[in-house]
N, C-alpha and C positions, 0 to 999 in steps of 0.2 A: 222509243219513249226518254224524255228527260228528265232524271228524278237526282235528289238529293243524297239516297245512299240504294245502293243496289244489294237486295236480296237475293242472291246467288242462287238459294234452295228453294225459290218461292215460286209456285207454279204460276203465278201472277205474271213476273216478271218473264218467265219461259215465252209467254205467249208472243211476245214482242221480238221483232226479227234485229232491233238495236236499239241498245239499251246507254243510257250517255248518263253517268253521273258529272254532277255537279262540282261536289269537292263545297258545296256550302253549307253551312249549319242550319239544322232540322229546325230552328226555331222560329218562332216570329216577330221578330223586333227590326228595328229601322235598316241595321247593315246584312244582316240574312234575307231580308226579304228585299232589298237593293241587288245584293249579289244574285239571286235567283233570277231575276229579271234580265241582269246584265248576261247572264248563262243562254237567256230563250234570247237574245239577239245576238250574241256570238254563235250560235245554232243557224239560226237566219241566215248569216252573213258566210257562215261556212258551207251551208248549202248551195247559195246565189253567186259567192265570188269563187270558191272553190272548186267545186263541185257542177258550178256552171249551169244550175236548174234556173228554172224560169218563174218565178213566183213575184205574182203582182202586191199580194196582201201577205202581212203578219197580224193575226188575230189570237187573242190570248182571252182565257176564263176562267174562273176560280171553279174548282170541282165539285163543288156543291151548289152547282147552278144546271138546269136545263139548257140544252143548247139546239136549237131549231136550225141547223144548217140550211134546209132548204130555203128558207127566210131569209137566213145570211147571207147565201149564194144570189137570190134571187136582188136582194137589195145592193150586193156589192157589184154588180152586174150594171146597174145605174149609173154607176162611178166608174172615171178616169183614172185609172191607178198612178197615170204619168202625169196627174196633177198634186198637190201638196195636200194628204187627206188626214187629219187626227181625230175618228172616228169613237164618240164613245157616250156615258151616262153621267151627268153630276150630280150627287147626292145631295148636293147643298145649294140653295135658291142665292147664295152671294158668293163674291169669290173669293180665292183663298189670299191673302196679304204677303207678300214677301219682306222679310226681316231686312234683307240687304239692299233692297231699291222700293222706292217711293210710289210702287203700283200695285197693282190686283191681278188675280189671273183665275179663271176656270180650270178646272183638272177631272180628267174622266175616271171615274172610280175604277181600279181594277177588278172588282168582283161581278160584277154586270158585264164586263165584255168591252174589249178596245182594239182599234184596228187601226193599222198605219199604212198607208200606200207605199209601193216601191219608193216613188220619188222621194216622200219624207224619210224612209228609210234609208236611203244614199246618203241625205244631210244629218241623220242623226250619226251614223257610224263613227264619226271620231270622239262624240260625247258619251258613247255607251259602251264601251269596253268594261271589263269588270274590276279594274281599277280605279279608271276614274269615275265610272259612276257609282262605284259603291262610298268611294270618297267625297266625294260632293253631295249624295244622300246624305251623310253624314255630320258635313260641314252645314247645311242648310238645316239639320235636325227634322228631316222628312220623311215618310214612305216613298216607295217607290212610283206610286201613281200620283202623288202628290209634288216628286221630282219631274217626273215626264213632262204634266203641264208647266210647269216653271221653264225646263227644258225648250219644250217645243213653243209654246206660247213666247216669253222672252227672249231667249234666245235666237230661234228660228224664224220667231214671229209669226208661225201659223196658228190661227185661230183653229179652238176646238168646234166640230160638226157635232152637234148635240142631238139625239134621237132618243129622248127619254120614254118616246110612246113605245119604240120598240126594244129596248133595254130593260131589265129591270132585275132589282136586287135584293137583299135580304134587310138593307137599309131604309126601305121604304116603308110609311107609316101603311098597317095593313089597311086601316078601314077608308082610307083614299086611293090604294093600290090595287092589292090581291082580291080584298073582300067588295070591290065593286068592277072587279073585270066582267065584261059580257066573253061571252062563248067567240064572238068574231076577235075581241081584245086578246084572248088567249090564244089562237091558231095562227095570229097574224105575228104575233110576239117573236123576237130572234130570244132572248133570255128569261129564264124564271130562277128567282132565288129561293133557296131552299133555307130554313132554321125550324129551331123546333116552335116557333108561334109564328109558323107561317102551316108548313105541311110536311108531315112526317118523308125522310127521303122515300122510303119505299114507294110512296105515291107518285114517285115520279114514272114509273110504270105505268099507271093508271092514266094521268097527263098524256105519254108519250102515245097510249094507246087512243083514246082520244084525238088527237092531234092526226094521226094517221089515217084512221077512219074518217074524218071530216073530206081527206082528200080521195077517199074510195066510194063512199054511201052519199045520197040525196038527204039522208035521213038526218038532217042538221036538227031537228026538233029533240030528237031522243037524246041526241050525243049533248043538246042545251041541256038538256034536265039532269041529265049526269053531271056534268061539269058545275050546274048549281048546287047539287048536293056536294060536291066534293067542296066547293068552293067555300060553302058556308058550313060545313062540320064543324070546325073548330070552332068558330065563332058561337054557335048556337050550344057546345059543348064545353065551358070554360073550367067544368070539374077535370078537364084531360090537363089543364094549366096549373096544376098542383104543384106550390114553393117555384112559379115562375112567374114572370110580372109581364103583360104587354101592355102599356100604357093606351094602345090604340087599341084594343079590342073593346069595347063599348061594354059590351055583357061582361065582360070580365072585370072591368075598372066598378061597375057597379055592384058586383059583387064583393068584392074587394072593402069598399067603402059602406056596404052594411053590416060588416063585421062586429 
């Protein structure tokens, strides 16, 4: 477990064999995020260079996302980690503009999940130590995921492999994503993002059960009906979004404008 702060009397932490403290601040600003990301890379290089473990991929995801590991492994098996791969989802259709050079670039949003191949990680090593990474994030005035896009595409000349149909985050507009997902899209996705205007975190368990049952039963029509109910519940019950705003929820938007 890699964490900013180790609560030694916590039973949750005691479940892990190894707990590594990053000593990064626990806030959510540019320097702190870049410090945490650099710590993730340091762990990878420690495992592969010092402990001599063979690890083909490094993937990271936000902790408010559901990750279908089976789908992740199936996807990565189709690729050769000895090639340069920077895999992720773009939140925006437009490219990020670099203020230091007259160029633009795409970056993979960290929340939805991003994967780096072993070959790319070898090339990244000089740039992602804690001191250099954090300082350069601050120099460019960007967050960790934006800086990774800058570093990989403009410094290393490696393009982003976008799989927006498989990786999903809470940045997506609901009426063109979650609230249109078919059951097939649900079970084929690698990540699903959660937030107050999407589904309560406790619903992860229900969605996980549906995905698991889809692998063990042929009764997909029944599972599809359950999914349709879960998918549409918040949309048809806008009263649950009291004092919260989701402009992509059509029914809730109408209710707001009718006041």
